[in-house]
C-alpha positions as CSV (number, residue, x, y, z in Angstrom):
1,X,86.9,106.9,119.5
2,X,85.0,109.6,120.3
3,X,81.5,108.1,119.5
4,X,78.5,110.2,121.0
5,X,74.9,108.9,121.4
6,X,72.3,111.5,120.3
7,X,70.0,109.2,121.2
8,X,69.6,106.0,123.5
9,X,67.6,103.0,123.5
10,X,66.7,102.0,127.1
11,X,69.5,100.3,129.3
12,X,70.7,96.9,128.6
13,X,69.7,95.5,131.8
14,X,66.1,96.0,131.3
15,X,66.3,94.4,127.8
16,X,68.0,91.4,129.7
17,X,64.8,91.4,132.5
18,X,62.4,90.8,129.3
19,X,64.5,88.5,128.3
20,X,64.5,86.5,131.3
21,X,60.4,86.4,131.1
22,X,60.5,85.1,127.9
23,X,62.6,82.5,128.6
24,X,60.4,81.6,131.6
25,X,57.1,81.6,130.0
26,X,58.8,79.5,126.9
27,X,60.5,77.0,129.2
28,X,56.8,76.1,130.7
29,X,54.8,76.0,127.5
30,X,57.2,73.9,125.9
31,X,57.2,71.4,128.9
32,X,53.4,71.7,128.5
33,X,53.2,70.9,125.2
34,X,55.5,68.1,125.0
35,X,53.4,66.7,128.1
36,X,50.1,66.9,127.0
37,X,50.1,66.9,123.4
38,X,47.6,68.4,121.1
39,X,45.2,69.3,124.3
40,X,48.1,71.9,125.5
41,X,48.2,73.2,121.7
42,X,44.5,73.4,121.5
43,X,44.6,75.4,125.3
44,X,46.9,77.7,123.7
45,X,45.3,78.7,120.7
46,X,42.2,78.9,122.4
47,X,44.1,81.6,124.7
48,X,46.4,83.6,122.5
49,X,44.4,83.1,119.1
50,X,40.7,82.6,119.9
51,X,40.8,79.7,117.6
52,X,39.6,76.3,118.1
53,X,39.2,74.1,114.7
54,X,38.1,70.7,114.0
55,X,41.5,70.1,113.3
56,X,44.6,72.5,112.7
57,X,45.8,70.9,109.7
58,X,44.1,72.6,106.5
59,X,42.6,69.8,103.9
60,X,43.2,70.3,100.3
61,X,39.3,71.5,99.9
62,X,40.1,73.9,102.4
63,X,43.5,75.2,101.1
64,X,41.7,75.8,97.7
65,X,39.0,77.6,99.4
66,X,41.7,79.8,101.0
67,X,43.3,80.5,97.6
68,X,40.1,81.1,95.9
69,X,40.0,84.4,98.3
70,X,43.1,85.8,97.1
71,X,42.7,88.3,94.2
72,X,44.4,88.0,90.4
73,X,46.6,91.2,91.6
74,X,47.8,89.8,94.8
75,X,48.5,86.2,93.3
76,X,50.2,87.9,90.7
77,X,52.2,89.7,93.0
78,X,53.1,86.6,95.3
79,X,54.0,84.7,92.2
80,X,56.4,87.5,91.0
81,X,58.3,87.5,94.5
82,X,58.2,83.7,94.3
83,X,60.2,83.9,90.8
84,X,62.8,85.9,92.3
85,X,63.4,84.2,95.0
86,X,63.5,80.7,93.3
87,X,65.8,82.4,90.7
88,X,68.3,83.2,93.4
89,X,67.8,80.1,95.4
90,X,68.5,77.9,92.4
91,X,71.6,80.0,91.5
92,X,72.9,79.3,95.4
93,X,72.0,75.9,94.8
94,X,74.2,75.6,91.6
95,X,77.2,76.5,93.7
96,X,77.0,73.7,96.1
97,X,78.9,70.7,94.4
98,X,79.2,67.2,95.6
99,X,82.9,66.1,95.0
100,X,85.1,63.3,94.8
101,X,89.1,63.5,94.8
102,X,91.8,61.2,94.7
103,X,94.2,62.4,97.5
104,X,96.6,59.7,97.1
105,X,97.2,56.9,94.7
106,X,94.2,54.7,95.8
107,X,92.4,56.9,98.3
108,X,89.2,58.3,97.1
109,X,87.4,61.0,99.6
110,X,84.3,62.9,98.9
111,X,81.4,64.5,100.1
112,X,77.5,64.9,99.4
113,X,75.1,67.3,99.9
114,X,72.0,66.0,101.1
115,X,68.8,67.7,102.1
116,X,66.9,67.5,105.7
117,X,64.6,65.3,105.4
118,X,61.8,67.1,107.3
119,X,61.3,71.0,107.8
120,X,58.7,72.7,110.0
121,X,58.8,76.2,108.5
122,X,57.0,78.9,110.8
123,X,55.5,82.2,109.4
124,X,54.4,84.9,111.7
125,X,51.3,86.4,112.0
126,X,50.0,89.0,114.7
127,X,49.6,92.3,113.7
128,X,51.2,92.0,110.4
129,X,50.8,88.4,108.5
130,X,53.9,87.9,107.0
131,X,53.0,86.3,103.5
132,X,56.6,86.7,102.2
133,X,58.4,84.3,105.1
134,X,56.2,81.6,103.6
135,X,58.5,82.6,100.5
136,X,61.4,82.4,102.5
137,X,61.6,79.1,104.0
138,X,59.0,76.9,102.2
139,X,59.9,78.0,98.8
140,X,64.1,77.8,99.7
141,X,63.3,74.5,101.3
142,X,61.7,73.1,98.3
143,X,64.6,74.0,95.9
144,X,66.8,72.3,98.3
145,X,65.0,69.1,97.8
146,X,63.2,68.6,101.2
147,X,61.1,65.8,101.0
148,X,58.7,66.7,103.7
149,X,57.8,70.3,104.3
150,X,55.2,71.5,106.9
151,X,54.3,75.1,107.5
152,X,52.5,76.5,109.8
153,X,50.9,80.4,110.6
154,X,48.6,81.8,113.3
155,X,44.9,82.4,112.1
156,X,44.1,86.1,111.3
157,X,40.6,87.5,112.8
158,X,40.0,83.7,113.4
159,X,40.6,82.4,109.8
160,X,43.6,81.1,107.9
161,X,45.2,83.8,106.2
162,X,44.5,83.4,102.4
163,X,47.5,84.9,101.1
164,X,49.6,82.9,103.5
165,X,48.1,79.7,102.6
166,X,48.5,80.6,99.0
167,X,52.1,81.3,99.6
168,X,52.7,78.1,101.3
169,X,51.1,75.8,99.0
170,X,52.8,77.7,95.9
171,X,55.7,77.6,97.9
172,X,55.6,73.4,98.0
173,X,54.6,73.0,101.6
174,X,53.3,69.4,102.0
175,X,51.2,70.0,105.0
176,X,49.9,73.4,106.4
177,X,48.8,74.1,109.6
178,X,47.0,76.8,111.3
179,X,48.7,77.5,114.3
180,X,50.8,80.3,116.1
181,X,53.4,81.1,118.2
182,X,55.2,78.6,120.9
183,X,52.6,76.0,120.6
184,X,53.4,76.0,116.6
185,X,57.1,75.5,116.7
186,X,56.6,73.1,119.9
187,X,54.2,71.0,118.1
188,X,56.4,70.9,114.8
189,X,59.4,70.1,116.7
190,X,58.1,67.8,119.4
191,X,55.3,66.4,118.0
192,X,51.9,65.7,118.9
193,X,49.4,63.0,118.5
194,X,48.3,64.3,115.0
195,X,51.4,66.1,113.9
196,X,54.2,64.1,113.3
197,X,57.7,65.8,114.2
198,X,60.1,67.4,111.9
199,X,63.9,67.4,112.1
200,X,64.5,71.1,111.7
201,X,62.5,74.5,112.4
202,X,63.1,77.3,110.3
203,X,61.4,80.8,110.1
204,X,61.4,84.3,111.9
205,X,59.0,85.1,114.6
206,X,58.6,87.1,118.0
207,X,60.5,87.3,121.1
208,X,58.6,83.9,122.2
209,X,58.9,82.0,118.9
210,X,62.5,82.9,119.1
211,X,63.4,82.0,122.5
212,X,61.5,78.8,121.8
213,X,63.7,77.6,118.5
214,X,66.5,78.3,120.9
215,X,65.2,76.1,123.6
216,X,64.3,73.4,121.1
217,X,67.7,73.3,119.4
218,X,69.7,70.1,119.9
219,X,66.4,67.8,119.7
220,X,65.8,69.6,116.4
221,X,68.3,71.8,113.9
222,X,67.3,75.1,113.7
223,X,67.8,77.8,111.1
224,X,69.6,80.6,113.0
225,X,68.4,83.3,115.8
226,X,65.6,84.9,113.9
227,X,64.1,87.4,116.3
228,X,62.3,90.6,116.7
229,X,63.7,92.6,113.5
230,X,66.8,95.0,113.5
231,X,67.8,97.9,111.4
232,X,70.7,100.1,111.1
233,X,71.4,102.9,108.7
234,X,75.2,103.8,107.6
235,X,74.8,107.1,106.6
236,X,76.8,110.2,105.6
237,X,75.9,113.4,104.1
238,X,75.2,112.3,100.9
239,X,71.7,111.7,101.8
240,X,68.9,113.1,103.7
241,X,67.1,113.0,107.0
242,X,63.6,111.8,105.1
243,X,65.2,109.1,103.5
244,X,67.1,107.6,107.0
245,X,63.8,108.8,109.2
246,X,61.6,106.6,106.7
247,X,64.1,103.4,106.6
248,X,64.4,103.6,110.2
249,X,60.5,103.8,111.1
250,X,59.6,101.4,108.0
251,X,61.2,98.8,110.2
252,X,60.3,100.0,113.7
253,X,56.9,99.4,112.9
254,X,57.2,95.7,113.1
255,X,56.8,95.6,116.6
256,X,57.4,97.1,120.1
257,X,60.8,95.9,120.3
258,X,62.3,96.1,117.1
259,X,65.4,97.9,117.3
260,X,66.8,100.5,114.7
261,X,70.0,102.5,114.8
262,X,71.2,105.5,112.6
263,X,75.0,105.6,112.6
264,X,76.7,108.7,110.9
265,X,79.3,111.1,110.6
266,X,77.1,113.8,110.3
267,X,75.7,115.9,113.1
268,X,73.4,117.6,110.8
269,X,72.0,114.6,109.4
270,X,71.5,113.0,112.8
271,X,69.4,116.0,113.6
272,X,67.3,116.2,110.6
273,X,66.8,112.4,111.0
274,X,65.3,113.1,114.4
275,X,62.8,115.7,113.3
276,X,61.7,113.7,110.7
277,X,61.1,110.8,112.8
278,X,59.3,113.4,114.8
279,X,57.2,114.7,111.9
280,X,56.6,111.1,110.3
281,X,55.4,109.5,113.4
282,X,52.6,112.1,113.6
283,X,51.4,110.8,110.1
284,X,52.6,107.3,110.0
285,X,49.4,104.8,110.2
286,X,51.8,102.0,112.2
287,X,52.6,105.0,114.8
288,X,51.4,103.7,117.5
289,X,54.0,100.5,117.5
290,X,56.7,102.1,115.7
291,X,56.9,105.0,118.4
292,X,56.8,102.6,121.1
293,X,59.7,100.6,119.2
294,X,61.9,103.8,118.6
295,X,61.7,105.0,122.0
296,X,62.7,102.1,123.9
297,X,64.9,100.5,121.0
298,X,66.1,103.6,118.9
299,X,69.5,104.8,118.8
300,X,71.6,107.4,117.0
301,X,75.3,107.2,117.3
302,X,77.7,110.0,115.8
303,X,81.0,109.5,114.7
304,X,83.9,111.3,113.6
305,X,84.9,109.2,110.5
306,X,83.9,106.1,108.3
307,X,86.5,103.8,109.8
308,X,84.7,104.5,113.5
309,X,81.5,103.7,112.1
310,X,82.6,100.7,110.4
311,X,84.0,99.6,113.9
312,X,80.5,100.4,115.7
313,X,78.6,98.6,113.0
314,X,80.7,95.5,113.3
315,X,80.3,95.5,116.9
316,X,76.7,95.8,116.9
317,X,76.1,93.2,113.9
318,X,72.8,94.1,113.4
319,X,70.2,92.1,111.2
320,X,69.3,94.6,108.2
321,X,72.2,97.2,107.4
322,X,71.4,99.9,105.0
323,X,74.5,101.7,103.8
324,X,74.1,104.9,101.8
325,X,77.1,106.6,101.8
326,X,79.9,107.8,99.4
327,X,81.8,104.7,100.0
328,X,79.7,101.6,99.8
329,X,81.4,99.1,98.1
330,X,84.0,100.0,101.0
331,X,81.8,98.6,103.4
332,X,80.7,95.8,101.5
333,X,84.5,94.9,101.0
334,X,85.0,95.4,104.9
335,X,81.8,94.7,106.8
336,X,81.9,90.9,108.6
337,X,79.0,90.8,111.0
338,X,75.7,91.6,109.8
339,X,72.5,89.7,108.5
340,X,72.4,91.5,104.9
341,X,73.5,94.3,103.5
342,X,71.8,97.1,101.5
343,X,73.9,99.0,99.4
344,X,72.9,102.5,98.0
345,X,70.0,105.1,98.8
346,X,68.0,103.2,95.8
347,X,67.8,99.8,97.8
348,X,66.0,99.2,101.0
349,X,65.4,96.9,103.6
350,X,61.3,96.5,102.4
351,X,62.6,95.2,98.9
352,X,64.7,92.7,100.5
353,X,62.2,91.5,103.0
354,X,59.4,91.0,100.5
355,X,60.4,90.7,96.3
356,X,64.1,91.5,95.5
357,X,65.2,87.3,96.0
358,X,67.5,87.4,98.7
359,X,66.2,85.6,101.8
360,X,64.7,87.8,105.1
361,X,65.1,85.5,107.4
362,X,68.6,86.9,109.0
363,X,70.3,86.4,112.1
364,X,69.3,89.2,114.8
365,X,71.0,89.7,118.3
366,X,74.4,89.6,117.3
367,X,74.3,86.3,116.1
368,X,75.4,87.6,112.4
369,X,78.9,87.4,114.2
370,X,78.9,83.9,113.8
371,X,76.1,83.0,110.9
372,X,74.4,84.3,107.7
373,X,70.7,84.4,106.9
374,X,68.6,81.2,105.7
375,X,69.4,79.9,102.4
376,X,69.2,77.0,100.3
377,X,72.3,75.4,101.9
378,X,70.8,75.8,105.4
379,X,68.6,72.8,104.4
380,X,71.4,70.4,103.1
381,X,74.0,68.7,105.3
382,X,77.1,68.0,103.9
383,X,78.2,64.5,104.5
384,X,82.1,63.1,103.7
385,X,82.8,59.7,102.7
386,X,86.3,57.8,102.3
387,X,87.0,54.7,100.3
388,X,90.4,53.0,99.8
389,X,90.9,51.0,96.5
390,X,94.3,49.6,96.5
391,X,96.5,47.4,98.7
392,X,99.4,49.9,98.5
393,X,96.9,52.6,99.5
394,X,95.5,50.6,102.6
395,X,98.8,49.9,104.0
396,X,100.2,53.4,103.8
397,X,97.3,54.9,105.5
398,X,97.4,52.1,108.0
399,X,100.8,52.7,108.9
400,X,100.2,56.3,109.5
401,X,97.1,55.7,111.4
402,X,98.4,52.9,113.5
403,X,101.4,55.3,114.9
404,X,99.3,58.1,115.4
405,X,96.9,56.2,117.2
406,X,99.5,55.1,119.6
407,X,100.6,58.1,120.2
408,X,97.4,59.2,121.6
409,X,97.2,55.6,123.6
410,X,94.3,54.0,121.5
411,X,95.6,50.8,121.1
412,X,92.0,49.7,119.7
413,X,92.1,52.3,117.4
414,X,95.5,51.3,116.2
415,X,94.5,47.6,115.8
416,X,92.0,48.5,113.3
417,X,94.8,49.9,111.2
418,X,97.2,47.1,112.1
419,X,94.8,44.8,110.8
420,X,94.7,46.2,107.2
421,X,98.7,46.4,107.2
422,X,99.1,42.8,108.0
423,X,96.2,41.5,105.5
424,X,96.8,43.7,102.8
425,X,100.7,44.1,103.3
426,X,101.6,41.0,104.7
427,X,103.4,42.7,107.5
428,X,103.9,41.4,110.9
429,X,103.1,43.7,113.5
430,X,102.7,42.5,117.0
431,X,99.1,43.1,118.8
432,X,99.0,46.2,120.6
433,X,101.8,47.8,118.9
434,X,102.6,50.4,116.6
435,X,103.7,50.2,112.6
436,X,107.2,50.6,111.5
């Protein structure tokens, strides 16, 4: 391979040092919330959000008051987005079937898809209140049939964000909290004097929220590792630098550590994209954030051909992968490690983030190598069951089971099988022996 980097992000060792600082802070914060509960949560809310309400939980009247602040146009837009997301989630749900099969005469095996019983949905705030994240987590959990859905988002300018509250309520949240950051996910996962803990945490967030979810995994389930957004563009000479630069910076504005990468086999496109990035950063209102993100986490990688581009893309396993080439369908067939694909120049990541219907909570930091994004199936647990309906089946399976247990030295296991062989087949098997 002859991969060349025309522009590189900061060294990996510096990124790892940043991760260690985040890990240490999150660990201490989680311990504090577990030890001191509501008091710790309130102190953290004051420290980071300057927010100290009588209750972090919104009452029905407070929810209604917030919704009344949402304009008719904004409410219609929220409803349209939720309609698209609900449609796709319902189709996904239809693909998940309970099954029951007779594998041998009298032997019945099956599985049931059972919703997780309680879910905490985190909706990021910070510089950009992520209204769409409420659709993606709350609504999808609702479609899956989760009986208790709680949702939390930080205050904005000292108040609940009206559009986020509206999206949570319309999406099906049963409890709504105005809490942000580590304290929000800690309270939902660990519980406090006033917040009952959940079984699962979902939703994107900044590096601190993502690390908190990682450290809490095991005590609760999580959807996936969804940290700062990542955007990759795979492009050839069929598109221009303005489109590539716009799509890279459109996601780099998320935060100061949002990786953005162009992979191309066209040196002209690479240079044109660099020039366009310089131009757009001078006029982009969010350039203060996007510029830092691009300087520290931006890459432009020049490859010889599509095979090399594919190999690099699969290795990097970015969250959003936008493909604008003469062979988009080939990438769809051959990409195996990513969060979501956006195929063709008419498609873009922003549509996926906000409205088109697929879920925007996606794996980052190479997690796309082993998991996909949030979807209705993440809220369902597939549980198997078995039934033996006839004496002959009990004897046949029991005999095989007995011998296989003894093969491993599990005499007690074998006796479970032998008892059925004796009782339902009338066979005399000495205690501690394998069935003949």
